[in-house]
TIKOL-464086 format. One record per residue: residue in one letter; chain; x, y, z of N, C-alpha, C in turn. Coordinates in steps of 0.001 Angstrom, whole numbers, plus 500000, padded with zeros to 6 digits. Layout:
REM residues N
{'A', 'A', {X, Y, Z}, {X, Y, Z}, {X, Y, Z}}
...
***
This chain:
REM residues 241
{'X', 'A', {036234, 615303, 193337}, {034927, 615180, 193118}, {034889, 615500, 191582}}
{'X', 'A', {034264, 614881, 190798}, {034102, 615030, 189139}, {032911, 616141, 189367}}
{'X', 'A', {032927, 616903, 188050}, {031926, 617914, 187910}, {030424, 617829, 187895}}
{'X', 'A', {030163, 616621, 187365}, {028678, 615915, 187226}, {028309, 615491, 188603}}
{'X', 'A', {029582, 614999, 189629}, {029038, 614413, 190974}, {028828, 615791, 191616}}
{'X', 'A', {029432, 616766, 191599}, {029331, 617983, 192203}, {027873, 618629, 192158}}
{'X', 'A', {027317, 618236, 190790}, {026237, 619055, 190356}, {025032, 618435, 191262}}
{'X', 'A', {024935, 616947, 191718}, {024011, 616555, 192411}, {024507, 616372, 193762}}
{'X', 'A', {025662, 617285, 194217}, {026185, 616996, 195935}, {024736, 617334, 196815}}
{'X', 'A', {024570, 616596, 197750}, {023691, 617320, 198638}, {023897, 618687, 199326}}
{'X', 'A', {025042, 618991, 199386}, {025753, 620273, 199967}, {025140, 621252, 198907}}
{'X', 'A', {025111, 620946, 197472}, {024574, 622118, 196845}, {023056, 622270, 196735}}
{'X', 'A', {022503, 623425, 196837}, {021075, 623575, 196726}, {020621, 623940, 195411}}
{'X', 'A', {019634, 623539, 194905}, {019171, 624097, 193655}, {018396, 625384, 193717}}
{'X', 'A', {018554, 626104, 192715}, {018224, 627595, 192814}, {016805, 627740, 191779}}
{'X', 'A', {016328, 628309, 192558}, {015122, 628756, 191140}, {015542, 629727, 190158}}
{'X', 'A', {015445, 629645, 189081}, {015787, 630400, 187981}, {015609, 632165, 187988}}
{'X', 'A', {014536, 632189, 188614}, {013878, 633500, 188381}, {014510, 634166, 189941}}
{'X', 'A', {014748, 633791, 190732}, {015466, 634139, 191894}, {017394, 634131, 191631}}
{'X', 'A', {017458, 633423, 190564}, {019015, 633726, 190031}, {019216, 634578, 189272}}
{'X', 'A', {018374, 635063, 188407}, {018143, 636310, 187203}, {018023, 637381, 188141}}
{'X', 'A', {017137, 637635, 189414}, {017240, 638846, 190279}, {018621, 639043, 190542}}
{'X', 'A', {019259, 637835, 191162}, {020757, 637971, 191520}, {021470, 638672, 190413}}
{'X', 'A', {021558, 638145, 189403}, {022485, 638621, 188010}, {022199, 639904, 187989}}
{'X', 'A', {020918, 640375, 187691}, {020557, 641820, 187263}, {020944, 642833, 188685}}
{'X', 'A', {020922, 642516, 189640}, {021373, 643394, 190820}, {022450, 644086, 190312}}
{'X', 'A', {023495, 643420, 189951}, {024903, 644246, 189447}, {024434, 645533, 188899}}
{'X', 'A', {023304, 645484, 188141}, {023115, 647023, 187565}, {022596, 647880, 188568}}
{'X', 'A', {021877, 647457, 189540}, {021263, 648475, 190500}, {022938, 648640, 191426}}
{'X', 'A', {023730, 648017, 191307}, {024817, 648607, 192174}, {026029, 649343, 191406}}
{'X', 'A', {025595, 649036, 190226}, {026539, 649979, 189164}, {026052, 651341, 189029}}
{'X', 'A', {024634, 651279, 189317}, {023989, 652839, 189142}, {024590, 653416, 189967}}
{'X', 'A', {024205, 652931, 191396}, {024808, 653568, 192698}, {026123, 654261, 192615}}
{'X', 'A', {027240, 653196, 192196}, {028329, 653624, 191995}, {028551, 655011, 190769}}
{'X', 'A', {027900, 654675, 189871}, {028114, 655621, 188744}, {027614, 657030, 189110}}
{'X', 'A', {026164, 657250, 189717}, {025670, 658304, 190174}, {026691, 658980, 191234}}
{'X', 'A', {027079, 658174, 192087}, {028024, 658781, 193577}, {029473, 659475, 192412}}
{'X', 'A', {029776, 658661, 191794}, {030987, 659341, 191210}, {030785, 660411, 190396}}
{'X', 'A', {029643, 660462, 189650}, {029495, 661596, 188994}, {029268, 663011, 189698}}
{'X', 'A', {028310, 662714, 190984}, {027814, 663643, 191598}, {028721, 664225, 192445}}
{'X', 'A', {029726, 663391, 192823}, {030653, 663793, 194374}, {031908, 664136, 193494}}
{'X', 'A', {032475, 663707, 192313}, {033949, 663765, 191899}, {034149, 665587, 191963}}
{'X', 'A', {033205, 666387, 191678}, {033549, 667824, 191639}, {033273, 668444, 193026}}
{'X', 'A', {032764, 667801, 193766}, {032709, 668327, 195080}, {034072, 668384, 195994}}
{'X', 'A', {034658, 669131, 196073}, {035908, 668957, 196707}, {036492, 670638, 197112}}
{'X', 'A', {037499, 670498, 198687}, {037632, 668985, 199063}, {036598, 668793, 200083}}
{'X', 'A', {036539, 667775, 200803}, {035304, 667583, 201493}, {036034, 666469, 202751}}
{'X', 'A', {035335, 666795, 204167}, {035424, 666040, 205007}, {034071, 664926, 205100}}
{'X', 'A', {034172, 663889, 205416}, {033110, 662623, 205888}, {033266, 662851, 207436}}
{'X', 'A', {031831, 662842, 207982}, {031660, 662846, 209271}, {030720, 661918, 209748}}
{'X', 'A', {031088, 661039, 210953}, {030486, 660022, 211225}, {030022, 660189, 212959}}
{'X', 'A', {029039, 659265, 213154}, {028683, 659502, 214464}, {027081, 658890, 214591}}
{'X', 'A', {026862, 658880, 216053}, {025137, 657609, 216183}, {024291, 658491, 215552}}
{'X', 'A', {023361, 657584, 214726}, {021891, 658133, 214733}, {021254, 658507, 215488}}
{'X', 'A', {021607, 657986, 217140}, {020548, 657984, 218176}, {020502, 659501, 218958}}
{'X', 'A', {021603, 660153, 218618}, {021978, 661258, 219497}, {021072, 662465, 219278}}
{'X', 'A', {019983, 662824, 220347}, {019138, 663869, 219634}, {019796, 665343, 219632}}
{'X', 'A', {018792, 666096, 218810}, {019437, 667534, 218985}, {019102, 668286, 220526}}
{'X', 'A', {020093, 669494, 220724}, {020305, 669325, 222221}, {021413, 668842, 223091}}
{'X', 'A', {021884, 667432, 222416}, {022837, 666773, 223346}, {023739, 667266, 223137}}
{'X', 'A', {024827, 667394, 223976}, {026181, 668246, 223652}, {027072, 667688, 222502}}
{'X', 'A', {026678, 666365, 222357}, {027607, 665699, 221344}, {027183, 666459, 220238}}
{'X', 'A', {025685, 666332, 219999}, {025060, 666823, 218793}, {025333, 668371, 218333}}
{'X', 'A', {025602, 669078, 219522}, {026034, 670498, 219185}, {027346, 670389, 218971}}
{'X', 'A', {028427, 669676, 219320}, {029844, 669891, 218865}, {029745, 669425, 217440}}
{'X', 'A', {029143, 668199, 217171}, {028933, 667925, 215630}, {028640, 669272, 214774}}
{'X', 'A', {027452, 669858, 214978}, {027244, 671287, 214406}, {028075, 672086, 214211}}
{'X', 'A', {028904, 672513, 215490}, {029828, 673471, 215427}, {031170, 672601, 214566}}
{'X', 'A', {031410, 671570, 214795}, {032548, 671082, 213705}, {032351, 671404, 212464}}
{'X', 'A', {031267, 670783, 211691}, {030557, 670844, 210482}, {030513, 672348, 210065}}
{'X', 'A', {030178, 673312, 210952}, {030132, 674452, 210400}, {031304, 675411, 210531}}
{'X', 'A', {032221, 674941, 211249}, {033566, 675542, 210924}, {034463, 674698, 209810}}
{'X', 'A', {034299, 673588, 209506}, {034750, 673182, 208554}, {034123, 673906, 207134}}
{'X', 'A', {033073, 673867, 207213}, {032371, 674528, 206127}, {032864, 675809, 205537}}
{'X', 'A', {032706, 676782, 206585}, {033309, 678069, 206762}, {034737, 677981, 206369}}
{'X', 'A', {035391, 676827, 206475}, {036859, 677045, 206113}, {036987, 676356, 204822}}
{'X', 'A', {036084, 676090, 204021}, {036072, 675938, 202530}, {035868, 674001, 202229}}
{'X', 'A', {035679, 673646, 203061}, {035179, 672134, 202945}, {033718, 671533, 203097}}
{'X', 'A', {033473, 670959, 202203}, {032118, 670519, 201803}, {032116, 669274, 202936}}
{'X', 'A', {030644, 669029, 203612}, {030733, 668374, 204688}, {029770, 666922, 203932}}
{'X', 'A', {030210, 665937, 204148}, {029642, 664681, 203704}, {029466, 663818, 205043}}
{'X', 'A', {027876, 663485, 205214}, {027602, 662666, 206498}, {026515, 661515, 205975}}
{'X', 'A', {025905, 660777, 206665}, {025093, 659336, 206197}, {023702, 660013, 205939}}
{'X', 'A', {023280, 661640, 205998}, {021896, 661647, 205582}, {020658, 661892, 206287}}
{'X', 'A', {021035, 661105, 207485}, {020273, 660467, 208643}, {020151, 661658, 209632}}
{'X', 'A', {019303, 661102, 211052}, {019194, 661875, 211802}, {020565, 661485, 213131}}
{'X', 'A', {020323, 662216, 214048}, {021700, 662139, 215200}, {022882, 663280, 214604}}
{'X', 'A', {023610, 662277, 214784}, {025392, 663430, 214492}, {025091, 663623, 212877}}
{'X', 'A', {024685, 662559, 212354}, {024427, 663012, 210658}, {023674, 664203, 210274}}
{'X', 'A', {022778, 664328, 211130}, {021720, 665371, 210718}, {022733, 666898, 211203}}
{'X', 'A', {023257, 666639, 212876}, {024049, 667581, 212868}, {025412, 668044, 212141}}
{'X', 'A', {025745, 667286, 211843}, {026810, 667530, 210461}, {026247, 668223, 209244}}
{'X', 'A', {025121, 668061, 208852}, {024824, 668530, 207723}, {023927, 669862, 207965}}
{'X', 'A', {023464, 670009, 209174}, {022996, 670943, 209421}, {023982, 672341, 209527}}
{'X', 'A', {025111, 671744, 210334}, {026124, 672589, 210671}, {026448, 673216, 208993}}
{'X', 'A', {026866, 672297, 207945}, {027533, 672508, 206974}, {026482, 673265, 206044}}
{'X', 'A', {025101, 672970, 206278}, {024235, 673927, 205456}, {024316, 675085, 205836}}
{'X', 'A', {024532, 675606, 207088}, {024548, 677012, 207384}, {025645, 677524, 207236}}
{'X', 'A', {026872, 677027, 206663}, {028116, 677493, 206349}, {028190, 677788, 204804}}
{'X', 'A', {029238, 677990, 204434}, {029832, 678642, 203167}, {029779, 677386, 201881}}
{'X', 'A', {029985, 676080, 202592}, {030295, 674951, 201341}, {028939, 673972, 201449}}
{'X', 'A', {029102, 673077, 200670}, {028042, 672197, 200612}, {027817, 671162, 201609}}
{'X', 'A', {026585, 671192, 201635}, {026298, 669827, 202908}, {025577, 668500, 201910}}
{'X', 'A', {026414, 667702, 202352}, {025985, 666575, 201517}, {025541, 665097, 202080}}
{'X', 'A', {024440, 664465, 201514}, {024049, 663382, 202681}, {024282, 662237, 201573}}
{'X', 'A', {024552, 661079, 202395}, {024470, 659855, 201510}, {023853, 659018, 202340}}
{'X', 'A', {022537, 658669, 201938}, {021103, 658084, 202525}, {021260, 656906, 202384}}
{'X', 'A', {021021, 656004, 203308}, {020743, 654432, 202809}, {019195, 653930, 203534}}
{'X', 'A', {018875, 653016, 202772}, {017653, 652704, 202964}, {017692, 651693, 203833}}
{'X', 'A', {017037, 651614, 205044}, {016862, 650789, 206521}, {015472, 650482, 206907}}
{'X', 'A', {014930, 649197, 207671}, {014225, 649048, 208034}, {013785, 649797, 208864}}
{'X', 'A', {014346, 650410, 209746}, {013965, 651270, 210749}, {015417, 652529, 211011}}
{'X', 'A', {015203, 653749, 211679}, {016219, 654665, 212201}, {016335, 655431, 210979}}
{'X', 'A', {016596, 655228, 209973}, {017186, 656341, 208786}, {016241, 656902, 208199}}
{'X', 'A', {016251, 658068, 208507}, {015105, 659395, 207865}, {016067, 660338, 207134}}
{'X', 'A', {015965, 660548, 206001}, {016793, 661707, 205816}, {016796, 662999, 206391}}
{'X', 'A', {017375, 663648, 206846}, {017656, 665244, 207251}, {017332, 666172, 206167}}
{'X', 'A', {016691, 667228, 206601}, {016418, 668324, 205787}, {017206, 669151, 205552}}
{'X', 'A', {018876, 668931, 206011}, {019860, 669885, 205795}, {020868, 669583, 204821}}
{'X', 'A', {020388, 668905, 203615}, {021374, 668618, 202417}, {021489, 669443, 201151}}
{'X', 'A', {022417, 669997, 200690}, {022422, 670663, 199308}, {022423, 669571, 198338}}
{'X', 'A', {022886, 668651, 198654}, {023375, 667351, 197762}, {022728, 666160, 198517}}
{'X', 'A', {022002, 665185, 197992}, {021440, 664569, 198626}, {021433, 662880, 197405}}
{'X', 'A', {021950, 661915, 198042}, {022133, 660689, 197599}, {021677, 659522, 198200}}
{'X', 'A', {020910, 658669, 197353}, {020154, 657301, 198032}, {020957, 655957, 197749}}
{'X', 'A', {021132, 655473, 198968}, {021793, 654043, 198434}, {021063, 652933, 199165}}
{'X', 'A', {020701, 651633, 198558}, {020178, 650561, 198861}, {021550, 649614, 199720}}
{'X', 'A', {022993, 649682, 198993}, {023850, 648772, 199976}, {024888, 649551, 200458}}
{'X', 'A', {025642, 648961, 201626}, {026201, 649676, 202349}, {027651, 649941, 201748}}
{'X', 'A', {027946, 648982, 201386}, {029294, 648674, 200517}, {029772, 649873, 199383}}
{'X', 'A', {028667, 650258, 198558}, {028862, 651178, 197859}, {028677, 652244, 198374}}
{'X', 'A', {027900, 652664, 199713}, {028162, 654043, 200269}, {029429, 654246, 200872}}
{'X', 'A', {029883, 652939, 201560}, {031550, 653218, 202336}, {032312, 653977, 201048}}
{'X', 'A', {032337, 653219, 199760}, {033418, 653983, 198984}, {032989, 655166, 198794}}
{'X', 'A', {032012, 655869, 198770}, {031919, 657425, 198503}, {032170, 657875, 199449}}
{'X', 'A', {032192, 657561, 200863}, {032538, 658282, 202186}, {033978, 658384, 201925}}
{'X', 'A', {034995, 657314, 201369}, {036262, 657424, 201381}, {036713, 658390, 200354}}
{'X', 'A', {036283, 658078, 198888}, {037077, 657959, 197667}, {037427, 659329, 197614}}
{'X', 'A', {036712, 660383, 197976}, {036529, 662081, 197766}, {037144, 662841, 198973}}
{'X', 'A', {037006, 661765, 200104}, {037312, 662601, 201612}, {038864, 663375, 201387}}
{'X', 'A', {038819, 664321, 202094}, {040293, 664618, 202513}, {040789, 664462, 203815}}
{'X', 'A', {039650, 664082, 204917}, {039530, 663852, 206275}, {038368, 663246, 206722}}
{'X', 'A', {038756, 662450, 207654}, {037554, 661425, 208335}, {037522, 662276, 209758}}
{'X', 'A', {036172, 662715, 209798}, {035953, 663253, 211348}, {034920, 662058, 212178}}
{'X', 'A', {035397, 661498, 213123}, {034641, 660155, 213734}, {034093, 660786, 215453}}
{'X', 'A', {033155, 660930, 215511}, {032110, 661320, 216939}, {031820, 659989, 217358}}
{'X', 'A', {031283, 659845, 218559}, {030741, 659010, 219149}, {029841, 658353, 218514}}
{'X', 'A', {029637, 657049, 218560}, {028549, 656033, 217524}, {028728, 654913, 218387}}
{'X', 'A', {027783, 653887, 217356}, {027506, 652716, 217364}, {028559, 651837, 216736}}
{'X', 'A', {027435, 650487, 216189}, {028418, 649658, 215311}, {028802, 650349, 213897}}
{'X', 'A', {027788, 650959, 213592}, {028110, 651556, 212221}, {029372, 652502, 212150}}
{'X', 'A', {029260, 653137, 213071}, {030111, 654240, 213362}, {031668, 653579, 213339}}
{'X', 'A', {031621, 652525, 214109}, {032998, 651688, 214378}, {033168, 650514, 213002}}
{'X', 'A', {032439, 650594, 212248}, {032686, 649858, 211083}, {033220, 651067, 210082}}
{'X', 'A', {032833, 652081, 209890}, {033483, 653074, 209124}, {034973, 653502, 209513}}
{'X', 'A', {034992, 653903, 210986}, {036319, 653752, 211566}, {037109, 652553, 210829}}
{'X', 'A', {036666, 651567, 211262}, {037600, 650097, 211065}, {037890, 650152, 209371}}
{'X', 'A', {037109, 650769, 208424}, {037464, 650618, 207203}, {038287, 651434, 206619}}
{'X', 'A', {038361, 652573, 207112}, {039420, 653681, 206678}, {040658, 653364, 207164}}
{'X', 'A', {040631, 652715, 208678}, {042186, 652499, 209026}, {042736, 651265, 208598}}
{'X', 'A', {041956, 650416, 207824}, {042156, 649516, 207264}, {042892, 649789, 205991}}
{'X', 'A', {041749, 650701, 205202}, {042304, 651150, 203761}, {043671, 652042, 203825}}
{'X', 'A', {043802, 652904, 204729}, {045111, 653533, 204904}, {046560, 652853, 205209}}
{'X', 'A', {045875, 651693, 206253}, {047121, 650825, 206799}, {047607, 649956, 205701}}
{'X', 'A', {046624, 649868, 204749}, {047040, 648331, 203667}, {047453, 649387, 202340}}
{'X', 'A', {047456, 650533, 202429}, {047762, 651515, 201317}, {046657, 651466, 200149}}
{'X', 'A', {045855, 651101, 200270}, {044518, 651182, 199327}, {044059, 652115, 199253}}
{'X', 'A', {044429, 653304, 200029}, {043843, 654448, 199878}, {044832, 655377, 200266}}
{'X', 'A', {044900, 656848, 199950}, {045892, 657534, 200338}, {045797, 657575, 202032}}
{'X', 'A', {046736, 658294, 202298}, {046834, 658908, 203859}, {046110, 660124, 203955}}
{'X', 'A', {045061, 660090, 204936}, {044123, 661432, 205462}, {044134, 661455, 206755}}
{'X', 'A', {043802, 662378, 207144}, {043539, 662858, 208631}, {042423, 662083, 209318}}
{'X', 'A', {042342, 660886, 209931}, {041346, 660283, 210779}, {041249, 660852, 212270}}
{'X', 'A', {040392, 661649, 212618}, {040330, 662380, 213888}, {038989, 661753, 214464}}
{'X', 'A', {039263, 661455, 215441}, {038531, 660899, 216937}, {038141, 662117, 217361}}
{'X', 'A', {036651, 662384, 217561}, {036318, 663073, 218870}, {035722, 662865, 219933}}
{'X', 'A', {036428, 663181, 220860}, {035777, 663231, 222407}, {036649, 661757, 223294}}
{'X', 'A', {037851, 662357, 223652}, {038716, 661510, 224263}, {037966, 660600, 225166}}
{'X', 'A', {037204, 661080, 225860}, {036688, 659865, 227158}, {035847, 659118, 226581}}
{'X', 'A', {035038, 659116, 225385}, {034328, 658049, 224798}, {035123, 657238, 224066}}
{'X', 'A', {036348, 657449, 223362}, {037531, 656316, 222643}, {038706, 655823, 223714}}
{'X', 'A', {038789, 656352, 224854}, {039716, 655571, 225406}, {039669, 654312, 225476}}
{'X', 'A', {038674, 653770, 226028}, {038371, 652099, 226082}, {039254, 651609, 224910}}
{'X', 'A', {038606, 652074, 223914}, {038870, 651289, 222561}, {040194, 651650, 222312}}
{'X', 'A', {040891, 652589, 222284}, {042043, 652959, 222073}, {043244, 652246, 222890}}
{'X', 'A', {042988, 652111, 224312}, {043573, 651427, 225230}, {043686, 650094, 224805}}
{'X', 'A', {042546, 649329, 224159}, {042655, 647908, 223798}, {043294, 647856, 222584}}
{'X', 'A', {043611, 648593, 221688}, {044279, 648630, 220486}, {045734, 648590, 220921}}
{'X', 'A', {046059, 649543, 221764}, {047675, 649428, 222314}, {047692, 648098, 223488}}
{'X', 'A', {046902, 647558, 224081}, {047192, 646540, 225076}, {046894, 645054, 224399}}
{'X', 'A', {046293, 645111, 223478}, {045842, 643708, 222930}, {046209, 643749, 221570}}
{'X', 'A', {046031, 644652, 220533}, {046550, 644549, 219153}, {048020, 644815, 219139}}
{'X', 'A', {048570, 645871, 219516}, {050074, 646003, 219438}, {050747, 645116, 220320}}
{'X', 'A', {050347, 644404, 221451}, {050973, 643659, 222401}, {050814, 642134, 221381}}
{'X', 'A', {050033, 641815, 220757}, {049816, 640587, 220216}, {050421, 640536, 218811}}
{'X', 'A', {050631, 641689, 218430}, {051345, 641797, 217057}, {050248, 641742, 215796}}
{'X', 'A', {049071, 641766, 216347}, {048267, 641968, 214785}, {047911, 643318, 214167}}
{'X', 'A', {048593, 644691, 214858}, {048777, 645759, 214354}, {050217, 646102, 214721}}
{'X', 'A', {050979, 646952, 214200}, {052387, 647406, 214173}, {051904, 648685, 214936}}
{'X', 'A', {053053, 648978, 215967}, {053071, 650398, 216978}, {052575, 651577, 216042}}
{'X', 'A', {053374, 651738, 214835}, {053013, 652767, 214099}, {051556, 652664, 213814}}
{'X', 'A', {050782, 651990, 213677}, {049311, 651990, 213346}, {048760, 653145, 214064}}
{'X', 'A', {049057, 653078, 215336}, {048468, 653984, 216171}, {048740, 655416, 215871}}
{'X', 'A', {049496, 655529, 214917}, {049623, 656985, 214633}, {048836, 657683, 213486}}
{'X', 'A', {047728, 656625, 212980}, {046935, 656826, 211927}, {045858, 657535, 212267}}
{'X', 'A', {045642, 657965, 213543}, {044498, 658763, 214038}, {045062, 659568, 214846}}
{'X', 'A', {043957, 660911, 214922}, {044181, 661987, 215883}, {042914, 662106, 216943}}
{'X', 'A', {043432, 662076, 218079}, {041950, 662343, 219143}, {042003, 664065, 219710}}
{'X', 'A', {040985, 664440, 219354}, {040789, 665812, 220007}, {039211, 665908, 220570}}
{'X', 'A', {038903, 666837, 221536}, {038013, 667186, 222030}, {037267, 668433, 221758}}
{'X', 'A', {037398, 669064, 220646}, {036764, 670323, 220034}, {036702, 670737, 218813}}
{'X', 'A', {035916, 671427, 218433}, {035820, 671650, 216931}, {037067, 672413, 216318}}
{'X', 'A', {037635, 673267, 217344}, {038543, 673874, 216881}, {039772, 673014, 216699}}
{'X', 'A', {040336, 671881, 217578}, {040965, 670923, 217530}, {040762, 670070, 216107}}
{'X', 'A', {039654, 670153, 215792}, {039190, 669227, 214184}, {039936, 669991, 213187}}
{'X', 'A', {039519, 671408, 213466}, {040092, 672259, 212356}, {041532, 672160, 212017}}
{'X', 'A', {042022, 672486, 213151}, {043638, 672459, 213133}, {044305, 671450, 212857}}
{'X', 'A', {043589, 670053, 213333}, {044250, 668606, 213066}, {044057, 668597, 211009}}
{'X', 'A', {043172, 669035, 210725}, {043171, 668884, 209435}, {044065, 669791, 208595}}
{'X', 'A', {043854, 670974, 208986}, {045111, 672135, 208544}, {046641, 671595, 209034}}
{'X', 'A', {046687, 671359, 209848}, {048320, 671052, 210285}, {048684, 669546, 209293}}
{'X', 'A', {047930, 669042, 209028}, {048269, 667763, 208229}, {048627, 668032, 206884}}
{'X', 'A', {047744, 668922, 206367}, {048159, 669576, 204865}, {048936, 670579, 204852}}
{'X', 'A', {049419, 671294, 205991}, {050528, 672278, 206049}, {051562, 672466, 204830}}
{'X', 'A', {052105, 670974, 204669}, {053002, 670571, 203992}, {053006, 670136, 202566}}
{'X', 'A', {051575, 669723, 202273}, {051214, 668869, 200894}, {049824, 669570, 200664}}
{'X', 'A', {049281, 669357, 199438}, {048141, 669716, 198802}, {047080, 668945, 199207}}
{'X', 'A', {045925, 669512, 199162}, {044471, 668694, 199444}, {044458, 667780, 198568}}
{'X', 'A', {044956, 667931, 197374}, {044475, 667079, 195982}, {045153, 665865, 196138}}
{'X', 'A', {044940, 664753, 195657}, {045828, 663358, 195799}, {046850, 663867, 194460}}
{'X', 'A', {047977, 663066, 194478}, {049157, 663050, 193874}, {048352, 661854, 192491}}
{'X', 'A', {049145, 662005, 191271}, {048987, 661036, 190744}, {049096, 659638, 191074}}
{'X', 'A', {049848, 659386, 191712}, {050098, 657997, 192257}, {048804, 657574, 193220}}
{'X', 'A', {048432, 658693, 194121}, {047358, 658420, 194722}, {046130, 658406, 194002}}
{'X', 'A', {045816, 659358, 192994}, {044575, 659000, 192285}, {044432, 657573, 191617}}
{'X', 'A', {045826, 656816, 191075}, {045865, 655614, 190642}, {045359, 654503, 191792}}
{'X', 'A', {046028, 654607, 193052}, {045571, 653555, 193979}, {043826, 653839, 194288}}
{'X', 'A', {043328, 655170, 194077}, {041932, 655473, 194513}, {041277, 654939, 193281}}
{'X', 'A', {041561, 654749, 192291}, {040918, 654086, 191315}, {040586, 652651, 191451}}
{'X', 'A', {041715, 651927, 192331}, {041026, 650567, 192774}, {040425, 650164, 194129}}
{'X', 'A', {039821, 651711, 194583}, {039562, 651573, 196091}, {038389, 650617, 196217}}
***
């Protein structure tokens, strides 16, 4: 098909010029989110990103566990980064806020469910999930993933993919609550490994623990023989994240 024929092809719908202009200028809003995120987070290190359900209320055992984990990490010298909203995000910010290191919230505008919690030393706002997800990964020294829903699974799959494909440096990925994660991890082994869609060694990309001390130990054990700061090679890799 020639170019002039493609222009009138029935499969190509005309676009209103004003909408096309809005789409084109959207890039500056996206750039602004990245620039603000880089400038405000680059000097806050080391940090740990914590994930989990927005629907788990205060007083729930998982909420209290997330709060303890965040407090222990904060007192151990790690800034804590969460999604800034309710549930496990609030618990993580609350624990860090009571500790010695900064509590950081990467808030997202959603039609429902997401309201910023009040336990944030540093608060950033995002409209786009993809730019927010980069901020969770780019400066993190560890990922801690508590029980959650689709958003939590999305973040877990994101970090596992980036580490597996060497698009980011290897960091500890810690799953909390072995009972919650057992079915998914069995499926990894019995379906993904069995069918060759991942390698058996990919199962070593994560660690499973059940308590706050297990999280802290997993982070410190990982870095026992290496520094928290990325190497020059890893920094170059992170530039293309």
